[in-house]
CHARMM-style PDB file with segment names, atoms N, HN, CA, C and O in Angstrom:
ATOM      1  N   MET     1     -13.043  16.186  23.776  1.00  0.00      PROA
ATOM      2  CA  MET     1     -12.587  16.331  22.409  1.00  0.00      PROA
ATOM      3  C   MET     1     -11.690  15.157  22.064  1.00  0.00      PROA
ATOM      4  O   MET     1     -10.759  14.847  22.806  1.00  0.00      PROA
ATOM      5  N   SER     2     -11.962  14.502  20.947  1.00  0.00      PROA
ATOM      6  HN  SER     2     -12.719  14.754  20.343  1.00  0.00      PROA
ATOM      7  CA  SER     2     -11.131  13.362  20.546  1.00  0.00      PROA
ATOM      8  C   SER     2     -10.076  13.802  19.535  1.00  0.00      PROA
ATOM      9  O   SER     2     -10.265  14.758  18.783  1.00  0.00      PROA
ATOM     10  N   ALA     3      -8.989  13.091  19.542  1.00  0.00      PROA
ATOM     11  HN  ALA     3      -8.836  12.314  20.153  1.00  0.00      PROA
ATOM     12  CA  ALA     3      -7.899  13.410  18.625  1.00  0.00      PROA
ATOM     13  C   ALA     3      -8.258  12.965  17.211  1.00  0.00      PROA
ATOM     14  O   ALA     3      -8.920  11.947  17.008  1.00  0.00      PROA
ATOM     15  N   ILE     4      -7.812  13.741  16.257  1.00  0.00      PROA
ATOM     16  HN  ILE     4      -7.274  14.568  16.422  1.00  0.00      PROA
ATOM     17  CA  ILE     4      -8.017  13.375  14.858  1.00  0.00      PROA
ATOM     18  C   ILE     4      -6.885  12.453  14.446  1.00  0.00      PROA
ATOM     19  O   ILE     4      -5.717  12.816  14.592  1.00  0.00      PROA
ATOM     20  N   PRO     5      -7.204  11.253  13.929  1.00  0.00      PROA
ATOM     21  CA  PRO     5      -6.136  10.334  13.539  1.00  0.00      PROA
ATOM     22  C   PRO     5      -5.326  10.884  12.371  1.00  0.00      PROA
ATOM     23  O   PRO     5      -5.878  11.463  11.434  1.00  0.00      PROA
ATOM     24  N   ARG     6      -4.038  10.699  12.438  1.00  0.00      PROA
ATOM     25  HN  ARG     6      -3.590  10.229  13.198  1.00  0.00      PROA
ATOM     26  CA  ARG     6      -3.157  11.133  11.359  1.00  0.00      PROA
ATOM     27  C   ARG     6      -3.160  10.086  10.260  1.00  0.00      PROA
ATOM     28  O   ARG     6      -3.201   8.887  10.539  1.00  0.00      PROA
ATOM     29  N   PRO     7      -3.116  10.534   9.008  1.00  0.00      PROA
ATOM     30  CA  PRO     7      -3.071   9.558   7.915  1.00  0.00      PROA
ATOM     31  C   PRO     7      -1.766   8.783   7.945  1.00  0.00      PROA
ATOM     32  O   PRO     7      -0.725   9.298   8.353  1.00  0.00      PROA
ATOM     33  N   ARG     8      -1.841   7.560   7.513  1.00  0.00      PROA
ATOM     34  HN  ARG     8      -2.686   7.142   7.182  1.00  0.00      PROA
ATOM     35  CA  ARG     8      -0.661   6.709   7.465  1.00  0.00      PROA
ATOM     36  C   ARG     8       0.003   6.851   6.108  1.00  0.00      PROA
ATOM     37  O   ARG     8      -0.654   7.134   5.107  1.00  0.00      PROA
ATOM     38  N   GLY     9       1.292   6.654   6.088  1.00  0.00      PROA
ATOM     39  HN  GLY     9       1.826   6.424   6.902  1.00  0.00      PROA
ATOM     40  CA  GLY     9       2.036   6.719   4.830  1.00  0.00      PROA
ATOM     41  C   GLY     9       2.451   5.331   4.391  1.00  0.00      PROA
ATOM     42  O   GLY     9       2.735   4.461   5.213  1.00  0.00      PROA
ATOM     43  N   PHE    10       2.481   5.140   3.106  1.00  0.00      PROA
ATOM     44  HN  PHE    10       2.250   5.847   2.437  1.00  0.00      PROA
ATOM     45  CA  PHE    10       2.870   3.851   2.554  1.00  0.00      PROA
ATOM     46  C   PHE    10       3.962   4.054   1.524  1.00  0.00      PROA
ATOM     47  O   PHE    10       3.988   5.059   0.814  1.00  0.00      PROA
ATOM     48  N   GLU    11       4.860   3.088   1.453  1.00  0.00      PROA
ATOM     49  HN  GLU    11       4.839   2.272   2.031  1.00  0.00      PROA
ATOM     50  CA  GLU    11       5.911   3.089   0.443  1.00  0.00      PROA
ATOM     51  C   GLU    11       5.601   1.984  -0.551  1.00  0.00      PROA
ATOM     52  O   GLU    11       5.174   0.894  -0.171  1.00  0.00      PROA
ATOM     53  N   VAL    12       5.816   2.273  -1.817  1.00  0.00      PROA
ATOM     54  HN  VAL    12       6.162   3.159  -2.126  1.00  0.00      PROA
ATOM     55  CA  VAL    12       5.592   1.303  -2.885  1.00  0.00      PROA
ATOM     56  C   VAL    12       6.898   1.188  -3.659  1.00  0.00      PROA
ATOM     57  O   VAL    12       7.493   2.198  -4.034  1.00  0.00      PROA
ATOM     58  N   ALA    13       7.345  -0.052  -3.901  1.00  0.00      PROA
ATOM     59  HN  ALA    13       6.861  -0.872  -3.596  1.00  0.00      PROA
ATOM     60  CA  ALA    13       8.614  -0.258  -4.602  1.00  0.00      PROA
ATOM     61  C   ALA    13       8.540  -1.485  -5.494  1.00  0.00      PROA
ATOM     62  O   ALA    13       7.769  -2.411  -5.244  1.00  0.00      PROA
ATOM     63  N   GLU    14       9.359  -1.473  -6.541  1.00  0.00      PROA
ATOM     64  HN  GLU    14       9.985  -0.721  -6.744  1.00  0.00      PROA
ATOM     65  CA  GLU    14       9.490  -2.619  -7.427  1.00  0.00      PROA
ATOM     66  C   GLU    14      10.455  -3.602  -6.776  1.00  0.00      PROA
ATOM     67  O   GLU    14      11.551  -3.221  -6.364  1.00  0.00      PROA
ATOM     68  N   LEU    15      10.046  -4.872  -6.682  1.00  0.00      PROA
ATOM     69  HN  LEU    15       9.155  -5.181  -7.016  1.00  0.00      PROA
ATOM     70  CA  LEU    15      10.865  -5.900  -6.041  1.00  0.00      PROA
ATOM     71  C   LEU    15      10.969  -7.116  -6.958  1.00  0.00      PROA
ATOM     72  O   LEU    15      10.108  -7.995  -6.920  1.00  0.00      PROA
ATOM     73  N   ASN    16      11.992  -7.172  -7.760  1.00  0.00      PROA
ATOM     74  HN  ASN    16      12.692  -6.459  -7.791  1.00  0.00      PROA
ATOM     75  CA  ASN    16      12.226  -8.328  -8.631  1.00  0.00      PROA
ATOM     76  C   ASN    16      11.001  -8.728  -9.438  1.00  0.00      PROA
ATOM     77  O   ASN    16      10.617  -9.898  -9.452  1.00  0.00      PROA
ATOM     78  N   GLY    17      10.391  -7.764 -10.109  1.00  0.00      PROA
ATOM     79  HN  GLY    17      10.703  -6.814 -10.097  1.00  0.00      PROA
ATOM     80  CA  GLY    17       9.230  -8.053 -10.935  1.00  0.00      PROA
ATOM     81  C   GLY    17       7.907  -8.033 -10.202  1.00  0.00      PROA
ATOM     82  O   GLY    17       6.862  -8.230 -10.822  1.00  0.00      PROA
ATOM     83  N   HSD    18       7.920  -7.801  -8.902  1.00  0.00      PROA
ATOM     84  HN  HSD    18       8.769  -7.640  -8.399  1.00  0.00      PROA
ATOM     85  CA  HSD    18       6.707  -7.688  -8.105  1.00  0.00      PROA
ATOM     86  C   HSD    18       6.638  -6.279  -7.518  1.00  0.00      PROA
ATOM     87  O   HSD    18       7.583  -5.501  -7.652  1.00  0.00      PROA
ATOM     88  N   ILE    19       5.532  -5.955  -6.876  1.00  0.00      PROA
ATOM     89  HN  ILE    19       4.765  -6.587  -6.768  1.00  0.00      PROA
ATOM     90  CA  ILE    19       5.361  -4.668  -6.235  1.00  0.00      PROA
ATOM     91  C   ILE    19       5.273  -4.885  -4.726  1.00  0.00      PROA
ATOM     92  O   ILE    19       4.457  -5.677  -4.255  1.00  0.00      PROA
ATOM     93  N   GLY    20       6.107  -4.185  -3.978  1.00  0.00      PROA
ATOM     94  HN  GLY    20       6.770  -3.542  -4.361  1.00  0.00      PROA
ATOM     95  CA  GLY    20       6.099  -4.272  -2.519  1.00  0.00      PROA
ATOM     96  C   GLY    20       5.460  -3.024  -1.920  1.00  0.00      PROA
ATOM     97  O   GLY    20       5.727  -1.905  -2.358  1.00  0.00      PROA
ATOM     98  N   ILE    21       4.620  -3.227  -0.922  1.00  0.00      PROA
ATOM     99  HN  ILE    21       4.403  -4.136  -0.566  1.00  0.00      PROA
ATOM    100  CA  ILE    21       3.960  -2.117  -0.228  1.00  0.00      PROA
ATOM    101  C   ILE    21       4.213  -2.297   1.258  1.00  0.00      PROA
ATOM    102  O   ILE    21       4.016  -3.387   1.796  1.00  0.00      PROA
ATOM    103  N   ARG    22       4.653  -1.223   1.931  1.00  0.00      PROA
ATOM    104  HN  ARG    22       4.813  -0.338   1.493  1.00  0.00      PROA
ATOM    105  CA  ARG    22       4.843  -1.309   3.377  1.00  0.00      PROA
ATOM    106  C   ARG    22       4.475   0.008   4.036  1.00  0.00      PROA
ATOM    107  O   ARG    22       4.397   1.049   3.384  1.00  0.00      PROA
ATOM    108  N   ASP    23       4.254  -0.057   5.324  1.00  0.00      PROA
ATOM    109  HN  ASP    23       4.317  -0.903   5.854  1.00  0.00      PROA
ATOM    110  CA  ASP    23       3.922   1.122   6.142  1.00  0.00      PROA
ATOM    111  C   ASP    23       5.214   1.896   6.382  1.00  0.00      PROA
ATOM    112  O   ASP    23       6.139   1.384   7.013  1.00  0.00      PROA
ATOM    113  N   SER    24       5.279   3.121   5.882  1.00  0.00      PROA
ATOM    114  HN  SER    24       4.527   3.537   5.369  1.00  0.00      PROA
ATOM    115  CA  SER    24       6.510   3.902   6.019  1.00  0.00      PROA
ATOM    116  C   SER    24       6.792   4.314   7.458  1.00  0.00      PROA
ATOM    117  O   SER    24       7.935   4.622   7.796  1.00  0.00      PROA
ATOM    118  N   LYS    25       5.774   4.325   8.307  1.00  0.00      PROA
ATOM    119  HN  LYS    25       4.846   4.075   8.033  1.00  0.00      PROA
ATOM    120  CA  LYS    25       5.983   4.683   9.710  1.00  0.00      PROA
ATOM    121  C   LYS    25       6.370   3.479  10.564  1.00  0.00      PROA
ATOM    122  O   LYS    25       6.800   3.636  11.706  1.00  0.00      PROA
ATOM    123  N   ASN    26       6.214   2.272  10.006  1.00  0.00      PROA
ATOM    124  HN  ASN    26       5.865   2.145   9.078  1.00  0.00      PROA
ATOM    125  CA  ASN    26       6.576   1.057  10.722  1.00  0.00      PROA
ATOM    126  C   ASN    26       7.091   0.027   9.708  1.00  0.00      PROA
ATOM    127  O   ASN    26       6.448  -0.999   9.489  1.00  0.00      PROA
ATOM    128  N   PRO    27       8.247   0.296   9.089  1.00  0.00      PROA
ATOM    129  CA  PRO    27       8.739  -0.568   8.018  1.00  0.00      PROA
ATOM    130  C   PRO    27       9.109  -1.986   8.445  1.00  0.00      PROA
ATOM    131  O   PRO    27       9.205  -2.874   7.598  1.00  0.00      PROA
ATOM    132  N   THR    28       9.315  -2.214   9.729  1.00  0.00      PROA
ATOM    133  HN  THR    28       9.237  -1.492  10.417  1.00  0.00      PROA
ATOM    134  CA  THR    28       9.678  -3.562  10.176  1.00  0.00      PROA
ATOM    135  C   THR    28       8.450  -4.448  10.403  1.00  0.00      PROA
ATOM    136  O   THR    28       8.592  -5.623  10.740  1.00  0.00      PROA
ATOM    137  N   ALA    29       7.249  -3.896  10.220  1.00  0.00      PROA
ATOM    138  HN  ALA    29       7.134  -2.942   9.946  1.00  0.00      PROA
ATOM    139  CA  ALA    29       6.018  -4.657  10.457  1.00  0.00      PROA
ATOM    140  C   ALA    29       5.717  -5.643   9.331  1.00  0.00      PROA
ATOM    141  O   ALA    29       4.779  -6.434   9.435  1.00  0.00      PROA
ATOM    142  N   GLY    30       6.495  -5.600   8.271  1.00  0.00      PROA
ATOM    143  HN  GLY    30       7.257  -4.958   8.186  1.00  0.00      PROA
ATOM    144  CA  GLY    30       6.267  -6.506   7.147  1.00  0.00      PROA
ATOM    145  C   GLY    30       5.827  -5.745   5.916  1.00  0.00      PROA
ATOM    146  O   GLY    30       5.684  -4.522   5.934  1.00  0.00      PROA
ATOM    147  N   ARG    31       5.614  -6.494   4.846  1.00  0.00      PROA
ATOM    148  HN  ARG    31       5.729  -7.487   4.832  1.00  0.00      PROA
ATOM    149  CA  ARG    31       5.188  -5.861   3.607  1.00  0.00      PROA
ATOM    150  C   ARG    31       4.219  -6.768   2.883  1.00  0.00      PROA
ATOM    151  O   ARG    31       4.158  -7.974   3.119  1.00  0.00      PROA
ATOM    152  N   LEU    32       3.471  -6.157   2.002  1.00  0.00      PROA
ATOM    153  HN  LEU    32       3.520  -5.177   1.810  1.00  0.00      PROA
ATOM    154  CA  LEU    32       2.555  -6.867   1.117  1.00  0.00      PROA
ATOM    155  C   LEU    32       3.239  -6.904  -0.239  1.00  0.00      PROA
ATOM    156  O   LEU    32       3.647  -5.862  -0.752  1.00  0.00      PROA
ATOM    157  N   THR    33       3.371  -8.093  -0.829  1.00  0.00      PROA
ATOM    158  HN  THR    33       3.040  -8.939  -0.412  1.00  0.00      PROA
ATOM    159  CA  THR    33       3.991  -8.234  -2.136  1.00  0.00      PROA
ATOM    160  C   THR    33       2.954  -8.722  -3.128  1.00  0.00      PROA
ATOM    161  O   THR    33       2.290  -9.734  -2.901  1.00  0.00      PROA
ATOM    162  N   LEU    34       2.818  -7.992  -4.236  1.00  0.00      PROA
ATOM    163  HN  LEU    34       3.357  -7.171  -4.420  1.00  0.00      PROA
ATOM    164  CA  LEU    34       1.829  -8.314  -5.259  1.00  0.00      PROA
ATOM    165  C   LEU    34       2.498  -8.443  -6.618  1.00  0.00      PROA
ATOM    166  O   LEU    34       3.548  -7.846  -6.858  1.00  0.00      PROA
ATOM    167  N   THR    35       1.890  -9.225  -7.510  1.00  0.00      PROA
ATOM    168  HN  THR    35       1.038  -9.710  -7.315  1.00  0.00      PROA
ATOM    169  CA  THR    35       2.336  -9.205  -8.895  1.00  0.00      PROA
ATOM    170  C   THR    35       1.904  -7.874  -9.490  1.00  0.00      PROA
ATOM    171  O   THR    35       1.046  -7.191  -8.931  1.00  0.00      PROA
ATOM    172  N   ARG    36       2.486  -7.507 -10.610  1.00  0.00      PROA
ATOM    173  HN  ARG    36       3.183  -8.062 -11.065  1.00  0.00      PROA
ATOM    174  CA  ARG    36       2.081  -6.257 -11.274  1.00  0.00      PROA
ATOM    175  C   ARG    36       0.605  -6.301 -11.643  1.00  0.00      PROA
ATOM    176  O   ARG    36      -0.096  -5.297 -11.521  1.00  0.00      PROA
ATOM    177  N   GLN    37       0.133  -7.450 -12.090  1.00  0.00      PROA
ATOM    178  HN  GLN    37       0.703  -8.266 -12.189  1.00  0.00      PROA
ATOM    179  CA  GLN    37      -1.274  -7.599 -12.466  1.00  0.00      PROA
ATOM    180  C   GLN    37      -2.187  -7.370 -11.262  1.00  0.00      PROA
ATOM    181  O   GLN    37      -3.189  -6.662 -11.372  1.00  0.00      PROA
ATOM    182  N   HSD    38      -1.852  -7.959 -10.120  1.00  0.00      PROA
ATOM    183  HN  HSD    38      -1.038  -8.534 -10.030  1.00  0.00      PROA
ATOM    184  CA  HSD    38      -2.676  -7.777  -8.922  1.00  0.00      PROA
ATOM    185  C   HSD    38      -2.595  -6.345  -8.395  1.00  0.00      PROA
ATOM    186  O   HSD    38      -3.583  -5.814  -7.889  1.00  0.00      PROA
ATOM    187  N   PHE    39      -1.426  -5.722  -8.511  1.00  0.00      PROA
ATOM    188  HN  PHE    39      -0.623  -6.154  -8.923  1.00  0.00      PROA
ATOM    189  CA  PHE    39      -1.282  -4.335  -8.083  1.00  0.00      PROA
ATOM    190  C   PHE    39      -2.149  -3.419  -8.947  1.00  0.00      PROA
ATOM    191  O   PHE    39      -2.815  -2.522  -8.430  1.00  0.00      PROA
ATOM    192  N   THR    40      -2.142  -3.646 -10.265  1.00  0.00      PROA
ATOM    193  HN  THR    40      -1.601  -4.375 -10.685  1.00  0.00      PROA
ATOM    194  CA  THR    40      -2.978  -2.863 -11.173  1.00  0.00      PROA
ATOM    195  C   THR    40      -4.450  -3.045 -10.837  1.00  0.00      PROA
ATOM    196  O   THR    40      -5.220  -2.085 -10.860  1.00  0.00      PROA
ATOM    197  N   SER    41      -4.839  -4.269 -10.526  1.00  0.00      PROA
ATOM    198  HN  SER    41      -4.213  -5.049 -10.507  1.00  0.00      PROA
ATOM    199  CA  SER    41      -6.222  -4.554 -10.149  1.00  0.00      PROA
ATOM    200  C   SER    41      -6.586  -3.840  -8.839  1.00  0.00      PROA
ATOM    201  O   SER    41      -7.682  -3.293  -8.717  1.00  0.00      PROA
ATOM    202  N   LEU    42      -5.673  -3.845  -7.866  1.00  0.00      PROA
ATOM    203  HN  LEU    42      -4.782  -4.289  -7.965  1.00  0.00      PROA
ATOM    204  CA  LEU    42      -5.905  -3.151  -6.597  1.00  0.00      PROA
ATOM    205  C   LEU    42      -6.123  -1.662  -6.834  1.00  0.00      PROA
ATOM    206  O   LEU    42      -7.051  -1.074  -6.278  1.00  0.00      PROA
ATOM    207  N   LEU    43      -5.276  -1.049  -7.653  1.00  0.00      PROA
ATOM    208  HN  LEU    43      -4.522  -1.526  -8.104  1.00  0.00      PROA
ATOM    209  CA  LEU    43      -5.426   0.380  -7.938  1.00  0.00      PROA
ATOM    210  C   LEU    43      -6.759   0.677  -8.625  1.00  0.00      PROA
ATOM    211  O   LEU    43      -7.407   1.680  -8.324  1.00  0.00      PROA
ATOM    212  N   ALA    44      -7.163  -0.190  -9.542  1.00  0.00      PROA
ATOM    213  HN  ALA    44      -6.637  -1.004  -9.786  1.00  0.00      PROA
ATOM    214  CA  ALA    44      -8.459   0.006 -10.217  1.00  0.00      PROA
ATOM    215  C   ALA    44      -9.603  -0.078  -9.221  1.00  0.00      PROA
ATOM    216  O   ALA    44     -10.548   0.706  -9.301  1.00  0.00      PROA
ATOM    217  N   GLN    45      -9.534  -1.016  -8.285  1.00  0.00      PROA
ATOM    218  HN  GLN    45      -8.766  -1.653  -8.220  1.00  0.00      PROA
ATOM    219  CA  GLN    45     -10.585  -1.154  -7.267  1.00  0.00      PROA
ATOM    220  C   GLN    45     -10.625   0.073  -6.362  1.00  0.00      PROA
ATOM    221  O   GLN    45     -11.705   0.551  -6.017  1.00  0.00      PROA
ATOM    222  N   LEU    46      -9.472   0.579  -5.980  1.00  0.00      PROA
ATOM    223  HN  LEU    46      -8.594   0.191  -6.261  1.00  0.00      PROA
ATOM    224  CA  LEU    46      -9.414   1.752  -5.113  1.00  0.00      PROA
ATOM    225  C   LEU    46      -9.893   3.011  -5.815  1.00  0.00      PROA
ATOM    226  O   LEU    46     -10.442   3.906  -5.172  1.00  0.00      PROA
ATOM    227  N   ALA    47      -9.695   3.092  -7.118  1.00  0.00      PROA
ATOM    228  HN  ALA    47      -9.249   2.365  -7.641  1.00  0.00      PROA
ATOM    229  CA  ALA    47     -10.095   4.278  -7.873  1.00  0.00      PROA
ATOM    230  C   ALA    47     -11.562   4.260  -8.290  1.00  0.00      PROA
ATOM    231  O   ALA    47     -12.114   5.302  -8.643  1.00  0.00      PROA
ATOM    232  N   SER    48     -12.200   3.093  -8.256  1.00  0.00      PROA
ATOM    233  HN  SER    48     -11.752   2.247  -7.970  1.00  0.00      PROA
ATOM    234  CA  SER    48     -13.591   3.019  -8.706  1.00  0.00      PROA
ATOM    235  C   SER    48     -14.534   3.525  -7.624  1.00  0.00      PROA
ATOM    236  O   SER    48     -14.271   3.356  -6.433  1.00  0.00      PROA
ATOM    237  N   PRO    49     -15.638   4.150  -8.045  1.00  0.00      PROA
ATOM    238  CA  PRO    49     -16.602   4.643  -7.064  1.00  0.00      PROA
ATOM    239  C   PRO    49     -17.267   3.491  -6.320  1.00  0.00      PROA
ATOM    240  O   PRO    49     -17.405   2.396  -6.865  1.00  0.00      PROA
ATOM    241  N   PRO    50     -17.676   3.733  -5.084  1.00  0.00      PROA
ATOM    242  CA  PRO    50     -18.312   2.659  -4.297  1.00  0.00      PROA
ATOM    243  C   PRO    50     -19.654   2.225  -4.859  1.00  0.00      PROA
ATOM    244  OT1 PRO    50     -20.298   1.336  -4.303  1.00  0.00      PROA
TER     245      PRO     50
END
C-alpha cells in the first residue's frame, strides 16, 4: 500500500505592488514574485479547462 501524498499549502501576499507566492510548509525555500498582471494571467490559466 502506498501513502497518499498530502496537498501542499501556499501563501500569497502583496509585496510592494507585486504578488509573492511561497510554500507555507517550507517558507525558507524561496518565493515566486509576479506582477499583478502576470498573477492574474496565472490564475486565468489555472482556472481554464484543459
